[in-house]
C-alpha positions in Angstrom: -162.7 124.4 13.9 -159.4 125.2 12.1 -158.8 123.3 8.9 -156.2 124.5 6.4 -155.6 123.5 2.8 -152.3 122.3 1.5 -150.3 122.4 -1.6 -151.4 119.1 -3.1 -150.2 119.3 -6.7 -147.5 116.8 -5.9 -147.2 115.3 -9.4 -146.7 118.5 -11.2 -145.0 120.8 -8.7 -141.3 121.2 -8.2 -140.7 120.3 -4.6 -138.6 122.4 -2.3 -137.4 120.5 0.8 -135.1 121.5 3.5 -132.8 120.1 6.2 -132.2 122.4 9.2 -129.7 120.8 11.6 -128.6 122.4 14.9 -124.9 122.8 15.5 -125.2 121.4 19.0 -123.0 118.3 18.3 -122.9 115.4 15.9 -125.7 114.9 13.4 -127.9 111.9 14.2 -128.1 109.1 11.7 -131.9 109.6 11.7 -131.3 113.1 10.4 -129.4 111.6 7.4 -132.4 109.3 6.8 -134.7 112.3 6.7 -132.2 114.2 4.5 -132.1 111.2 2.1 -135.9 111.4 1.7 -135.7 115.2 1.3 -133.1 114.8 -1.3 -135.1 112.2 -3.3 -138.3 114.3 -3.3 -136.4 117.4 -4.5 -134.4 115.6 -7.2 -137.2 113.5 -8.7 -139.3 116.6 -9.1 -136.6 118.9 -10.5 -136.8 120.9 -7.3 -134.3 122.1 -4.7 -133.0 121.0 -1.4 -132.2 123.8 1.0 -129.8 123.5 3.9 -130.0 126.0 6.7 -128.4 126.0 10.1 -130.7 126.4 13.1 -128.2 128.0 15.5 -130.5 130.0 17.7 -129.8 128.1 20.8 -126.4 129.7 21.5 -126.0 128.1 24.9 -125.8 124.6 23.3 -123.6 125.6 20.3 -120.6 123.3 19.8 -117.6 124.8 18.1 -116.7 123.0 14.9 -120.1 121.2 14.6 -121.2 123.2 11.6 -118.1 122.1 9.7 -118.6 118.5 10.7 -122.3 118.6 9.7 -121.5 119.9 6.2 -118.6 117.3 5.9 -120.7 114.3 6.8 -123.5 115.2 4.4 -121.0 115.5 1.6 -119.2 112.3 2.7 -122.5 110.5 2.3 -122.6 111.6 -1.3 -125.4 114.1 -0.8 -125.5 117.8 -1.5 -127.8 120.9 -1.3 -128.9 123.5 -3.8 -129.1 126.4 -1.4 -127.3 127.0 1.8 -123.9 127.4 3.4 -120.9 127.2 1.0 -123.4 127.4 -1.9 -125.4 130.6 -1.3 -128.7 131.3 -2.9 -131.5 133.8 -3.2 -132.7 133.4 0.4 -129.5 134.0 2.3 -128.3 134.1 5.0 -128.8 130.5 5.8 -127.7 130.7 9.4 -130.6 131.6 11.7 -128.4 133.6 14.0 -127.8 136.0 11.1 -131.6 136.4 10.5 -132.6 137.9 13.9 -134.1 141.1 12.5 -136.3 139.0 10.2 -137.8 137.0 13.1 -138.3 140.1 15.3 -140.2 141.8 12.5 -142.6 138.9 12.1 -143.0 138.4 15.9 -143.9 142.1 16.3 -146.4 141.7 13.4 -148.1 139.0 15.3 -148.3 141.2 18.4 -149.8 144.0 16.3 -152.5 141.5 15.1 -153.3 140.5 18.7 -152.4 136.9 18.1 -149.2 137.1 20.1 -148.3 139.1 23.3 -145.5 140.4 25.4 -144.8 138.3 28.5 -142.7 139.9 31.3 -142.9 137.1 33.8 -139.6 136.2 35.5 -138.4 132.7 36.1 -139.5 132.6 39.7 -143.1 133.3 38.8 -143.0 130.8 36.0 -141.6 128.1 38.3 -144.3 128.8 40.9 -147.0 128.5 38.2 -145.6 125.1 37.1 -145.4 123.8 40.6 -149.0 124.8 41.4 -150.2 123.1 38.2 -148.3 119.9 39.0 -149.7 119.8 42.5 -153.2 120.0 41.0 -152.4 117.3 38.5 -152.5 119.6 35.5 -150.1 119.6 32.6 -147.7 122.6 33.2 -148.6 125.4 30.8 -148.4 129.2 30.8 -151.4 130.7 32.5 -151.8 133.7 30.1 -151.2 136.2 32.9 -149.5 138.8 30.7 -152.2 138.5 28.1 -154.3 140.6 30.4 -151.8 143.4 30.8 -153.1 146.8 29.8 -151.5 148.7 27.0 -150.2 151.2 29.5 -148.5 148.5 31.6 -146.9 147.0 28.5 -145.6 150.4 27.3 -144.3 151.2 30.8 -142.5 147.8 31.1 -140.9 148.3 27.6 -139.9 151.9 28.4 -138.2 150.7 31.6 -136.3 148.0 29.7 -137.9 145.1 31.5 -136.9 141.8 30.0 -139.7 140.1 28.0 -140.5 137.3 25.6 -143.2 137.2 22.9 -145.7 134.4 23.3 -148.2 132.8 20.9 -151.8 133.4 21.9 -153.4 130.0 21.5 -157.2 130.2 21.1 -159.4 128.2 23.5 -161.8 125.5 22.7 -160.8 124.8 19.1 -159.7 121.7 17.2 -156.5 122.3 15.2 -156.4 119.8 12.3 -154.2 119.0 9.4 -153.5 116.3 6.9 -150.1 114.7 7.3 -148.7 113.1 4.1 -148.1 109.8 6.0 -150.2 109.7 9.1 -153.4 111.2 7.5 -155.7 113.4 9.4 -154.4 114.6 12.8 -156.3 116.7 15.4 -155.2 118.6 18.5 -157.5 120.3 21.0 -156.2 123.8 21.3 -156.6 123.7 25.1 -153.8 121.2 25.2 -151.4 123.6 23.4 -149.2 125.9 25.4 -148.7 129.6 24.7 -145.4 129.0 23.1 -142.5 131.5 23.4 -141.8 132.7 19.9 -139.1 135.3 20.6 -136.8 134.9 23.6 -135.5 137.7 25.9 -132.1 137.6 24.2 -133.7 138.5 20.8 -133.3 134.9 19.4 -136.4 133.1 18.1 -137.5 129.7 19.3 -137.6 126.9 16.8 -141.3 127.3 16.3 -141.2 130.9 15.0 -138.0 130.5 13.0 -139.0 127.3 11.2 -142.3 128.7 10.1 -140.8 132.1 8.9 -137.9 130.4 7.2 -140.0 127.7 5.5 -142.4 130.3 4.2 -139.7 132.8 3.0 -137.7 130.0 1.4 -140.7 128.5 -0.4 -140.6 125.1 1.2 -143.3 122.9 -0.2 -142.7 119.7 1.9 -141.5 119.8 5.6 -140.1 116.4 6.5 -139.2 115.7 10.1 -139.3 113.0 12.7 -142.4 111.9 14.5 -141.2 113.5 17.7 -142.1 116.9 16.2 -145.7 116.1 15.8 -146.9 117.8 19.0 -145.3 121.0 17.8 -147.2 121.1 14.6 -150.4 122.7 15.9 -148.3 125.7 17.0 -146.9 125.9 13.5 -150.4 125.6 12.0 -151.6 128.5 14.1 -148.6 130.6 13.0 -149.4 129.9 9.3 -153.0 130.9 9.9 -152.1 134.1 11.7 -149.6 135.2 9.1 -152.1 134.2 6.3 -149.5 132.0 4.6 -150.0 128.8 2.7 -148.6 125.8 4.6 -146.1 123.3 3.3 -147.1 119.6 3.2 -146.2 118.2 6.6 -144.5 114.8 6.6 -143.8 113.2 10.0 -141.5 110.2 9.5 -141.2 107.1 11.8 -138.6 107.3 14.5 -135.7 104.8 14.6 -135.5 102.3 17.4 -133.3 99.4 18.3 -134.4 95.9 17.3 -136.5 94.3 20.0 -137.0 97.6 21.8 -139.5 100.4 21.9 -136.8 102.9 22.7 -134.8 105.2 20.4 -131.3 104.3 19.2 -128.9 103.9 22.0 -125.1 104.2 22.2 -125.1 101.0 24.3 -125.7 99.1 21.0 -123.3 101.1 18.8 -123.1 104.4 17.0 -126.1 106.7 16.8 -124.4 109.6 15.0 -123.8 109.6 11.2 -120.1 110.4 11.6 -119.8 107.5 14.0 -120.9 105.0 11.5 -118.4 106.2 9.0 -115.7 106.1 11.6 -116.8 102.5 12.4 -115.9 101.6 8.8 -119.3 101.6 7.1 -119.4 102.6 3.4 -121.6 105.6 2.8 -123.3 103.9 -0.2 -124.1 100.9 2.0 -125.4 103.1 4.8 -127.6 105.0 2.4 -129.0 101.8 0.9 -129.8 100.5 4.3 -131.4 103.8 5.4 -133.7 103.9 2.4 -135.7 101.1 4.0 -136.0 102.7 7.4 -139.6 103.5 6.9 -140.0 103.2 3.1 -140.8 100.0 1.2 -141.0 99.8 -2.6 -143.5 96.8 -2.3 -141.0 94.4 -4.0 -138.3 92.0 -3.0 -135.6 94.3 -4.2 -133.1 95.4 -1.6 -130.2 96.9 -3.5 -130.7 100.5 -4.6 -128.3 103.0 -5.9 -129.0 106.6 -5.0 -130.2 107.3 -8.6 -132.6 104.3 -8.5 -134.0 105.3 -5.2 -134.7 108.9 -6.4 -136.7 107.4 -9.2 -138.7 104.9 -7.1 -139.2 106.9 -3.8 -142.7 108.1 -2.9 -144.3 109.2 0.3 -147.3 106.9 -0.1 -144.9 104.0 0.5 -143.6 105.3 3.8 -144.8 103.3 6.8 -147.4 104.9 9.1 -146.0 103.2 12.2 -144.5 105.5 14.9 -141.2 103.7 14.9 -139.1 101.4 12.7 -136.4 99.0 13.7 -132.8 100.0 13.0 -131.4 96.5 12.5 -127.7 96.7 13.0 -127.1 93.2 11.9 -128.9 93.9 8.6 -126.6 97.0 8.2 -123.6 94.8 8.7 -124.9 92.5 5.9 -125.4 95.4 3.6 -121.9 96.7 4.3 -120.3 93.3 3.8 -122.1 92.8 0.6 -121.0 96.2 -0.8 -117.4 95.4 0.3 -117.4 92.1 -1.5 -119.0 93.5 -4.7 -116.8 96.5 -5.2 -114.0 96.2 -7.8 -110.8 95.4 -5.9 -109.0 98.6 -6.9 -112.0 100.8 -5.9 -112.2 99.0 -2.5 -108.5 99.6 -2.1 -109.0 103.3 -2.7 -111.9 103.5 -0.3 -109.9 101.6 2.4 -107.0 104.1 2.0 -109.4 107.0 2.2 -111.0 105.5 5.3 -107.7 105.3 7.1 -106.8 108.9 6.2 -110.2 110.3 7.0 -111.7 108.4 9.9 -109.5 105.8 11.5 -107.8 106.3 14.8 -105.4 103.4 14.0 -102.6 103.4 11.4 -102.9 100.8 8.6 -100.8 97.7 8.8 -100.1 98.0 5.1 -98.4 101.3 5.2 -94.9 99.9 4.5 -95.8 97.3 2.0 -96.1 97.6 -1.8 -99.5 98.1 -3.4 -99.4 94.9 -5.5 -98.9 92.9 -2.3 -101.6 94.9 -0.4 -104.1 94.3 -3.2 -103.5 90.5 -2.9 -104.0 90.7 0.8 -107.2 92.7 0.4 -108.5 90.3 -2.2 -108.0 87.4 0.3 -109.6 88.9 3.4 -112.4 90.9 1.8 -114.8 87.9 2.0 -114.5 88.1 5.7 -114.8 91.9 6.0 -118.0 93.4 7.1 -116.5 96.8 7.9 -113.4 98.6 6.6 -112.3 98.9 10.3 -111.8 95.1 10.3 -109.0 95.1 7.8 -106.1 95.5 10.3 -107.3 92.6 12.5 -108.0 90.3 9.5 -104.7 91.0 7.8 -102.2 91.8 10.4 -100.3 88.4 10.1 -99.5 89.3 6.5 -97.5 92.3 7.7 -96.0 91.2 11.0 -95.2 88.1 13.0 -98.1 87.1 15.2 -98.2 86.4 18.9 -99.1 82.8 19.1 -100.9 81.2 22.1 -99.0 77.9 22.7 -102.0 76.3 24.5 -104.2 77.1 21.5 -101.7 75.4 19.2 -101.7 72.2 21.2 -105.4 71.9 21.3 -105.5 71.1 17.6 -103.4 67.9 18.1 -103.3 65.2 20.8 -100.6 66.7 22.9 -97.5 68.9 22.9 -95.2 66.3 21.4 -97.7 65.6 18.6 -97.9 69.3 17.8 -94.1 69.6 17.8 -93.9 66.7 15.4 -96.4 68.2 13.0 -94.5 71.5 12.9 -91.1 69.8 12.4 -92.4 67.5 9.7 -93.9 70.4 7.7 -90.8 72.4 8.1 -89.0 69.6 6.3 -91.7 69.5 3.6 -91.6 73.2 3.0 -87.9 73.4 3.0 -87.8 71.2 0.0 -90.3 73.2 -2.0 -88.5 75.3 -4.6 -89.3 79.0 -4.9 -90.8 78.3 -8.3 -93.2 75.8 -6.8 -94.2 78.0 -3.9 -97.7 78.6 -5.0 -101.2 77.7 -3.9 -101.7 74.7 -6.1 -98.4 73.0 -5.3 -98.6 73.8 -1.6 -102.1 72.3 -1.5 -100.9 69.2 -3.4 -97.8 68.4 -1.4 -99.3 69.2 2.0 -102.2 66.8 1.4 -99.8 64.1 0.1 -97.8 64.3 3.4 -101.0 63.9 5.4 -101.2 60.3 4.3 -97.4 59.8 4.7 -97.4 61.1 8.3 -100.9 59.7 9.2 -102.3 63.1 10.2 -105.9 64.2 10.1 -106.4 67.3 8.0 -107.7 69.4 10.9 -104.9 68.6 13.4 -102.1 69.2 10.9 -103.5 72.2 9.0 -105.0 74.0 12.0 -101.7 73.6 13.8 -99.7 75.1 10.9 -102.4 77.8 10.4 -102.2 78.9 14.0 -98.4 79.0 14.2 -98.1 81.0 11.0 -101.0 83.4 11.6 -101.9 83.3 15.3 -105.5 82.8 14.3 -107.8 79.8 13.9 -109.9 81.5 11.2 -108.2 82.8 8.0 -108.7 82.6 4.3 -107.7 79.2 2.8 -104.5 78.1 4.4 -102.5 77.6 1.2 -103.6 81.0 -0.2 -102.2 82.5 3.0 -98.9 80.5 2.9 -98.5 81.3 -0.7 -98.8 85.0 -0.2 -96.7 85.3 3.0 -93.9 83.6 1.1 -91.6 80.6 1.7 -88.9 82.4 3.8 -91.3 84.0 6.2 -93.4 80.9 6.6 -90.4 78.8 7.5 -89.0 81.5 9.8 -92.3 81.5 11.8 -92.4 77.7 12.0 -88.8 77.4 13.1 -88.9 80.1 15.7 -92.1 78.8 17.3 -91.1 76.9 20.5 -93.5 74.8 22.6 
């Protein structure tokens, strides 16, 4: 039985954590959750967070993805102590630049007899898989090349025959380790495949590279999603064969949609971190929301700054469940609350930055003065759940709306009644002086005329609201009229024809 000891001096040690994204596209929001936990552990212990790029799968490399990964991490207000753009004592931090290191350690395993050359071509491997499937067995390499003689191996190498290096998994053992969240985990070695460690192109697989890099970079805690749990026995064997001390493994719950047992889906919205920022979510609101995707402080508190989270976070309060719900409605609540609670000028700066950095649409406010824009923002922010909603919520302040005539009529008894309401209020507002064109006076005079004209509040004010704004839901009507201004309000009322 294989049981290894871990670095358990959590309270006194400086933790070194890492994030190792692959540049194969956009970074998943779940990776940002893991990074957030990595960041908290490193910072609260006075340790370091290392960022390295796992770019060994060159066939899936997406141009520009490294730059976008680095940008989105920084846009979330996070950073790293070692890695790209920063440097550090363990450079290079791109795995494609560390190939000689991986080959050296792969050959060391071959010399020890715990890994071996495999010269099987794809045709043979496919036949083995098909035969195993037909027999109802789990497809796994059959160790054919493990039995090659030293002479055959040397002959194949001399002839330049393509090869990979495989891990030699022992038979009939239990591979055990203590996960920081799940607890004791066991794997029968007979269920573990002889994993390829070094590919024929000289690039390592994830399994070799992650173990070598984590060791050389002094990683004390390896946080990753629960989907990597089946790979852990291979990593444990590698640590054993190298004679290295293991980091503490931490397998975090996966993220799922609410009322589903499946992972996050694009059918319900963004799944990539950048996508949420493009949708108009504030990074600080997203971080606050993600803090609770697996972690619970054991209190009723829901609002956490990054600094407070670093102080309170601990692994023993992370859920043991395999998956946690990603409640998109709760995220909207978080974001709306942050929008409402930001100082107006700060929200205005963030809104401007969002349009410049993320929005595909141009802001409606681009040709207006800042004092006016701030007043508009102050009015509509109570209804904003995302920054991307600003244009739709505020467009009638900046341009004449397209008004649905049928929608106007539905607020009164009929077409003639609607026309009468509009004409009467044109007369009322024409007699309001510029000095009196303010919220308080408009409210007062408009309600006085309700009695005079025998109108119900809803039919009169909803009719006026819809003609002026094109919407049936806006901030308080007289706040809107007061800000749009007398001349523009009268112009819209006069030009509307039923």
